[in-house]
ROMAR-830424 format. One record per residue (C-alpha): x, y, z; residue in one letter. Coordinates in pm, whole numbers, padded with zeros to 5 digits, always signed. Each point is the difference from the previous one (the first is absolute). Layout:
BEGIN
XYZA ...
//
This chain:
BEGIN
+01073+08620-03909M -00269-00142-00248A -00052-00388+00097V +00081-00107+00339Y -00129-00331+00185A -00039-00087+00377K +00042-00374+00128V -00272-00068+00264T +00059-00359+00088Q +00221-00277-00059L -00022-00386+00020H +00255-00308-00080A -00034-00361-00018N +00264-00279-00079D -00016-00210-00244T +00078-00403-00094A +00328+00143-00172S +00111+00192+00333G -00070+00308-00177D -00233+00293+00111A -00291+00144-00124M -00097+00343+00039L -00295+00203-00053A -00080+00359+00098A -00277+00275+00004S +00033+00313-00106Y -00138+00331-00128V +00109+00154-00314V -00047+00389-00056V +00052+00223-00284D -00014+00347+00095T +00003+00175-00331V -00292-00189-00117A -00180-00024+00329G -00042-00412-00015T +00083-00270+00239S -00049-00350+00026A +00004-00272+00287Y +00193-00290-00130R +00126-00340+00138I +00346-00176-00169V -00031-00390+00083Q +00272-00261-00057Q +00307+00209-00045V +00260-00250+00028A +00319+00056+00264A +00289-00181+00114T -00040-00079+00345I +00342-00032+00091S +00051+00351-00121A -00229+00244+00185P +00202+00286-00061G -00139-00030-00371T -00350-00048+00063W -00117+00409+00018K +00155+00043-00355D -00145-00309-00151V -00353+00117+00153L +00049+00368-00137V +00102-00126-00308D -00322-00179-00005A -00202+00271+00112I +00147+00234-00273V -00097-00279-00224A -00375-00032+00116D -00057+00370-00009A +00103+00014-00366G -00279-00274-00060V -00251+00240+00159A +00122+00290-00198G +00237+00209+00242F +00327+00073-00092T +00207-00092+00323L +00368+00000+00097T +00144-00189+00244A +00115+00328+00250P -00354+00073+00014N -00104-00290+00170V -00001+00020+00381S -00132-00127+00326Y -00275+00097+00232L +00194+00127+00327A -00060-00103+00356G -00256-00284+00126E -00369+00077+00068P -00065+00302+00198G +00202+00326+00052D +00286-00149+00227W +00323+00036-00260R +00383+00048+00104V +00141+00324-00175P +00315-00002-00172E +00223+00318-00008L +00082+00007-00375T +00198+00311-00073C +00160+00235+00226N +00184+00340-00055W +00149+00090+00357T +00201+00312-00099K -00033+00375+00012D -00006+00226-00275I -00098+00350-00059T -00139+00086-00314K +00050+00392-00016T -00258+00185-00240N -00146-00321-00051I -00230+00099-00302G -00359-00066-00086T +00064-00302-00227S +00109-00360+00125A +00380-00024+00054V +00210-00316+00129N +00013+00045+00359V +00375-00160-00002Y +00268+00059-00221V +00142-00311-00085G -00012-00190-00306S -00377-00051-00094G -00101+00153+00274G +00119-00270+00225E -00301-00250-00084G -00033-00251+00219Q -00188-00322-00131M -00361-00111+00155A -00145-00327-00099D -00358+00072+00019F -00121-00350-00128S -00099-00141+00338P -00176+00273+00135F -00324+00220-00069D +00027+00290+00283Q +00297+00249+00060Y +00078+00277+00262R +00187+00315-00115F +00183+00181+00300V +00235+00271-00027V +00175+00203+00229F +00139+00386-00020G -00004+00371+00092N -00218+00186-00185K +00219+00343-00080V -00280+00242-00184G -00332+00048-00038T -00095-00213-00313G -00165-00324+00009N +00214-00284-00077L -00076-00314-00213T +00200-00293+00071L +00023-00315-00234R +00162-00319-00045L +00036-00042-00373T +00075-00289-00255D +00345+00092-00140V -00075-00129-00323S -00350+00187-00015N -00055+00339+00156A -00398-00091-00049S +00024-00267+00247N -00018+00144+00355T -00088-00004+00330I -00096+00317+00159E -00107+00201+00306Q +00039+00381+00119Q +00104+00195+00294Y -00237+00290+00066T +00080+00077+00361D +00225+00274+00167A +00363+00053-00060A +00238-00204+00238G +00097-00370+00076E -00262-00228-00146F -00095-00377-00075S -00239-00029-00294Q -00174-00385-00030D -00257-00122-00224S -00126-00287+00211G -00095-00346-00157W -00132+00070-00354A -00062-00247-00300N +00317-00003-00226L -00053+00185-00358P -00075-00224-00297A +00348+00064-00138W +00192-00152+00339A -00024-00401-00113T +00387-00078-00028A +00328+00076+00066E +00037+00359-00066T +00298+00281+00105L -00146+00293+00158V +00143+00301+00111K -00117+00314+00234P -00115+00294-00173V -00142+00346+00117A -00103+00332-00047F -00178+00296+00123S -00269+00243-00068S +00266+00290+00077V +00313-00039-00185A +00210+00187+00239T -00079-00240+00270D +00323-00197+00152D -00123-00327+00183P +00220-00221+00168I -00072-00365-00083F +00082-00261+00269R -00125-00321-00106S -00269-00179-00253F -00128-00352+00118L -00190-00222-00198L -00169-00296+00159Y -00209-00266-00190L -00239-00298+00136R 
//
């Protein structure tokens, strides 16, 4: 991703016309150029009787305001800070694959874990969140180190990854809570992929779970 924005604060006031005026503080970042700016949009008119349209109206205003500041921002790359002040946040199980599959001679290059169309990708909406927890259950059959990934179906370079390096047998591998990578800001189809450092390993995968908060 090149340019994205996080909304940090929202305000709304009614007007004499009965409509609402919205305002928002946000931070816009260009990860390629290494530039950022703190901005405020104000006096964004919204129909008070149609609050379901407010988000789109406000996002359009933020995209336009970022353009004035020299940032080429698109609507899918505008998101909101997750949670409230402090560390307490409710996690959400966003994607889960829960069926056993044996990967005979898995190989040393990434392969789809599941054999259905597109690697049986599931939709993850990263936009309301900023942290993930990636958990895998399986049975290590072999001696190699297993690399476990969730990969963007449309872009194999976009991954969430961890390794299992312990002894053979039943295992659970938990990433713990970690910050989302820069690419994970919108609705994205993701799929489980894996490989081993020993091509002839035959791991059994039981489930891949993705939590967001």
